[in-house]
KEVEX-676960 format. One line per field, with one value per atom (N, C-alpha, C): residue in three letters; x negated, y negated, z; atom name. Coordinates in steps of 0.1 Angstrom, whole numbers. Layout:
! residues N
aa = [ALA  ...] $
px = [X  ...] $
py = [Y  ...] $
pz = [Z  ...] $
at = [CA  ...] $
! end
This chain:
! residues 125
aa = [VAL  VAL  VAL  GLN  GLN  GLN  LEU  LEU  LEU  GLN  GLN  GLN  ALA  ALA  ALA  SER  SER  SER  GLY  GLY  GLY  GLY  GLY  GLY  GLY  GLY  GLY  LEU  LEU  LEU  VAL  VAL  VAL  GLN  GLN  GLN  PRO  PRO  PRO  GLY  GLY  GLY  GLY  GLY  GLY  SER  SER  SER  LEU  LEU  LEU  ARG  ARG  ARG  LEU  LEU  LEU  SER  SER  SER  CYS  CYS  CYS  ALA  ALA  ALA  ALA  ALA  ALA  SER  SER  SER  GLY  GLY  GLY  ARG  ARG  ARG  SER  SER  SER  PHE  PHE  PHE  SER  SER  SER  ALA  ALA  ALA  VAL  VAL  VAL  ASN  ASN  ASN  ALA  ALA  ALA  ALA  ALA  ALA  TRP  TRP  TRP  PHE  PHE  PHE  ARG  ARG  ARG  GLN  GLN  GLN  THR  THR  THR  PRO  PRO  PRO  GLY  GLY  GLY  LYS  LYS  LYS  GLY  GLY  GLY  ARG  ARG  ARG  GLU  GLU  GLU  PHE  PHE  PHE  VAL  VAL  VAL  ALA  ALA  ALA  VAL  VAL  VAL  ILE  ILE  ILE  ARG  ARG  ARG  TRP  TRP  TRP  SER  SER  SER  ASP  ASP  ASP  GLY  GLY  GLY  ARG  ARG  ARG  THR  THR  THR  ARG  ARG  ARG  TYR  TYR  TYR  ALA  ALA  ALA  ASP  ASP  ASP  SER  SER  SER  VAL  VAL  VAL  LYS  LYS  LYS  GLY  GLY  GLY  ARG  ARG  ARG  PHE  PHE  PHE  THR  THR  THR  ILE  ILE  ILE  SER  SER  SER  ARG  ARG  ARG  ASP  ASP  ASP  ASN  ASN  ASN  ALA  ALA  ALA  ASN  ASN  ASN  ASN  ASN  ASN  THR  THR  THR  VAL  VAL  VAL  LEU  LEU  LEU  LEU  LEU  LEU  GLN  GLN  GLN  MET  MET  MET  SER  SER  SER  SER  SER  SER  LEU  LEU  LEU  LYS  LYS  LYS  PRO  PRO  PRO  GLU  GLU  GLU  ASP  ASP  ASP  THR  THR  THR  ALA  ALA  ALA  VAL  VAL  VAL  TYR  TYR  TYR  TYR  TYR  TYR  CYS  CYS  CYS  ALA  ALA  ALA  ALA  ALA  ALA  ASN  ASN  ASN  VAL  VAL  VAL  GLY  GLY  GLY  TYR  TYR  TYR  THR  THR  THR  GLY  GLY  GLY  SER  SER  SER  LEU  LEU  LEU  TYR  TYR  TYR  PHE  PHE  PHE  ARG  ARG  ARG  TRP  TRP  TRP  ASP  ASP  ASP  LYS  LYS  LYS  TYR  TYR  TYR  ASP  ASP  ASP  TYR  TYR  TYR  TRP  TRP  TRP  GLY  GLY  GLY  GLN  GLN  GLN  GLY  GLY  GLY  THR  THR  THR  GLN  GLN  GLN  VAL  VAL  VAL  THR  THR  THR  VAL  VAL  VAL  SER  SER  SER  SER  SER  SER] $
px = [46  37  44  44  50  38  39  30  37  32  39  29  33  24  29  20  23  12  15  5  7  17  20  25  26  31  28  30  28  14  6  -7  -10  -18  -22  -34  -35  -46  -59  -68  -81  -80  -69  -67  -70  -67  -70  -58  -57  -47  -53  -48  -52  -40  -40  -29  -33  -24  -27  -17  -21  -12  -15  -6  -7  0  -7  -1  4  16  21  28  31  37  28  29  20  6  -3  -17  -21  -27  -29  -43  -45  -58  -58  -61  -60  -73  -72  -84  -88  -78  -79  -68  -71  -61  -63  -52  -53  -43  -45  -35  -32  -19  -14  -6  -3  6  15  26  36  43  45  53  65  75  88  85  90  89  76  68  55  54  45  43  34  32  24  9  2  -12  -22  -32  -42  -50  -52  -60  -73  -73  -85  -82  -93  -91  -103  -101  -112  -111  -122  -122  -124  -114  -114  -126  -132  -143  -155  -159  -172  -171  -158  -157  -160  -163  -166  -154  -157  -146  -148  -136  -136  -125  -127  -118  -114  -103  -99  -108  -111  -120  -114  -101  -94  -96  -100  -101  -115  -124  -137  -144  -151  -158  -149  -136  -126  -119  -116  -109  -118  -115  -123  -114  -115  -107  -115  -109  -117  -107  -112  -104  -108  -98  -100  -96  -106  -103  -95  -99  -93  -79  -75  -61  -53  -59  -53  -47  -56  -51  -61  -55  -63  -60  -70  -69  -73  -67  -71  -73  -86  -89  -89  -81  -80  -85  -94  -100  -99  -101  -101  -89  -77  -65  -61  -55  -51  -36  -29  -15  -12  -21  -19  -20  -24  -24  -10  -1  13  19  24  30  35  42  45  33  27  16  20  16  19  7  7  -3  1  -9  -6  -17  -14  -24  -22  -32  -31  -38  -34  -39  -45  -43  -48  -56  -55  -62  -76  -86  -100  -106  -98  -104  -107  -110  -115  -104  -91  -80  -74  -82  -77  -69  -70  -64  -49  -45  -32  -22  -11  -2  4  5  11  2  -10  -19  -17  -7  -6  7  6  17  26  20  27  26  37  37  43  38  44  55  62  74  71  59  56  57  48  48  45  53  52  40  32  22  25  26  28  17  11  0  5  8  13  11  9  7  21] $
py = [-212  -210  -202  -207  -199  -196  -184  -180  -178  -184  -183  -177  -165  -158  -160  -161  -163  -156  -155  -151  -137  -130  -117  -117  -105  -104  -91  -91  -79  -80  -70  -70  -57  -56  -43  -37  -24  -18  -24  -26  -32  -47  -53  -67  -73  -86  -93  -101  -103  -113  -119  -131  -137  -141  -135  -139  -150  -158  -169  -169  -172  -173  -186  -194  -207  -208  -212  -214  -228  -229  -242  -242  -254  -254  -261  -256  -262  -259  -265  -263  -249  -245  -230  -227  -217  -213  -198  -192  -177  -171  -159  -151  -143  -136  -129  -132  -132  -132  -120  -114  -101  -100  -90  -86  -71  -68  -55  -52  -40  -37  -25  -25  -15  -10  3  8  15  17  23  37  38  51  53  43  43  32  33  23  12  2  -9  -5  -7  -2  -14  -13  -23  -24  -37  -39  -46  -58  -65  -75  -79  -88  -98  -110  -119  -126  -127  -134  -148  -156  -170  -178  -174  -182  -182  -170  -169  -162  -159  -153  -139  -132  -118  -110  -101  -94  -79  -72  -58  -54  -42  -38  -23  -20  -6  1  13  20  20  20  21  8  -3  -15  -21  -15  -20  -21  -32  -34  -40  -40  -45  -58  -58  -69  -78  -91  -100  -109  -109  -118  -130  -142  -154  -164  -174  -184  -198  -207  -221  -228  -231  -236  -250  -258  -271  -271  -261  -260  -248  -242  -231  -221  -216  -207  -195  -184  -172  -166  -162  -157  -142  -136  -122  -121  -120  -119  -104  -99  -85  -83  -74  -71  -56  -53  -38  -31  -38  -32  -19  -11  3  4  13  15  18  25  28  15  4  -9  -15  -10  -15  -14  -25  -26  -40  -42  -55  -59  -70  -74  -85  -83  -92  -98  -111  -117  -117  -117  -117  -124  -129  -136  -132  -131  -130  -141  -144  -156  -152  -140  -137  -124  -116  -103  -104  -99  -100  -86  -76  -62  -57  -44  -38  -31  -32  -25  -35  -42  -52  -46  -33  -26  -22  -24  -20  -32  -29  -40  -46  -38  -42  -52  -54  -64  -78  -80  -93  -100  -113  -121  -127  -131  -138  -131  -131  -124  -133  -132  -139  -130  -135  -128  -117  -116  -105  -110  -105  -108  -95  -93  -80  -80  -70  -68  -55  -56  -44  -42  -31  -28  -17  -21  -11  -16  -6  -9  -10] $
pz = [82  70  60  48  36  26  21  11  -2  -13  -26  -36  -40  -50  -64  -73  -87  -96  -109  -119  -124  -120  -125  -139  -145  -159  -165  -178  -186  -193  -192  -198  -204  -214  -220  -212  -212  -206  -210  -201  -204  -203  -201  -200  -186  -185  -172  -168  -156  -150  -138  -134  -122  -114  -102  -92  -83  -79  -70  -59  -47  -35  -28  -27  -21  -7  3  16  18  24  27  41  46  59  69  82  92  89  96  94  93  82  80  84  93  98  98  87  87  91  96  98  86  80  68  59  46  35  26  23  16  5  -4  -14  -11  -12  -11  -24  -27  -38  -35  -41  -38  -51  -52  -63  -57  -65  -60  -53  -42  -35  -27  -27  -20  -10  -1  9  3  11  7  8  -3  -5  -4  4  5  -8  -13  -25  -21  -15  -12  -1  6  17  17  21  23  37  43  56  54  59  56  60  71  77  68  63  56  42  39  25  23  34  33  27  18  11  13  11  11  1  -5  -16  -14  -19  -20  -31  -29  -38  -53  -53  -67  -75  -69  -76  -75  -68  -66  -80  -82  -95  -106  -104  -114  -109  -96  -90  -81  -81  -73  -65  -52  -44  -40  -40  -36  -29  -24  -17  -21  -20  -22  -9  -1  13  12  3  2  -1  -9  -13  -7  3  10  1  -9  -19  -19  -21  -23  -37  -44  -58  -59  -68  -72  -87  -91  -105  -108  -117  -120  -134  -136  -149  -152  -164  -168  -162  -164  -158  -164  -155  -159  -157  -163  -161  -146  -139  -125  -116  -122  -114  -114  -122  -122  -108  -104  -90  -88  -77  -72  -62  -64  -57  -46  -34  -23  -17  -14  -7  8  17  31  38  50  58  73  81  95  102  114  121  134  139  152  153  143  143  138  145  141  140  142  142  128  128  116  107  112  105  95  88  78  67  65  54  57  70  74  72  66  63  76  86  99  107  102  109  103  94  88  93  95  100  90  78  68  55  47  34  24  12  0  -5  -15  -20  -30  -34  -44  -58  -66  -81  -88  -99  -106  -116  -116  -125  -133  -146  -154  -164  -164  -173  -183  -195  -205  -219  -228  -242  -249] $
at = [N  CA  C  N  CA  C  N  CA  C  N  CA  C  N  CA  C  N  CA  C  N  CA  C  N  CA  C  N  CA  C  N  CA  C  N  CA  C  N  CA  C  N  CA  C  N  CA  C  N  CA  C  N  CA  C  N  CA  C  N  CA  C  N  CA  C  N  CA  C  N  CA  C  N  CA  C  N  CA  C  N  CA  C  N  CA  C  N  CA  C  N  CA  C  N  CA  C  N  CA  C  N  CA  C  N  CA  C  N  CA  C  N  CA  C  N  CA  C  N  CA  C  N  CA  C  N  CA  C  N  CA  C  N  CA  C  N  CA  C  N  CA  C  N  CA  C  N  CA  C  N  CA  C  N  CA  C  N  CA  C  N  CA  C  N  CA  C  N  CA  C  N  CA  C  N  CA  C  N  CA  C  N  CA  C  N  CA  C  N  CA  C  N  CA  C  N  CA  C  N  CA  C  N  CA  C  N  CA  C  N  CA  C  N  CA  C  N  CA  C  N  CA  C  N  CA  C  N  CA  C  N  CA  C  N  CA  C  N  CA  C  N  CA  C  N  CA  C  N  CA  C  N  CA  C  N  CA  C  N  CA  C  N  CA  C  N  CA  C  N  CA  C  N  CA  C  N  CA  C  N  CA  C  N  CA  C  N  CA  C  N  CA  C  N  CA  C  N  CA  C  N  CA  C  N  CA  C  N  CA  C  N  CA  C  N  CA  C  N  CA  C  N  CA  C  N  CA  C  N  CA  C  N  CA  C  N  CA  C  N  CA  C  N  CA  C  N  CA  C  N  CA  C  N  CA  C  N  CA  C  N  CA  C  N  CA  C  N  CA  C  N  CA  C  N  CA  C  N  CA  C  N  CA  C  N  CA  C  N  CA  C  N  CA  C  N  CA  C  N  CA  C  N  CA  C  N  CA  C  N  CA  C  N  CA  C  N  CA  C  N  CA  C  N  CA  C  N  CA  C  N  CA  C  N  CA  C] $
! end
């Protein structure tokens, strides 16, 4: 399974971006699909997760109310709509998926089996 992330770029504070992550390869059957982000010198930070079976979502407090994660089952794609962006949202964003873990530690990066290559989001005036 390969994950391909896209949609990053430069945006002004208060603006919006939509990230996309497409899964390809053998039949894809994820438990959870998520977005993490990372800045230089810091670890990978949880942003949002969606449970593939029923669409239940969870968000980091820092993005709640501004970001929306969704999925397109037919196209094996997960989206992250980001609004009211702030300079502190600047990071490399990674999509991830797990296929065997069903526990509550969905916010931990080490619970994910597959990762996309990362896409840069820069929020700056």
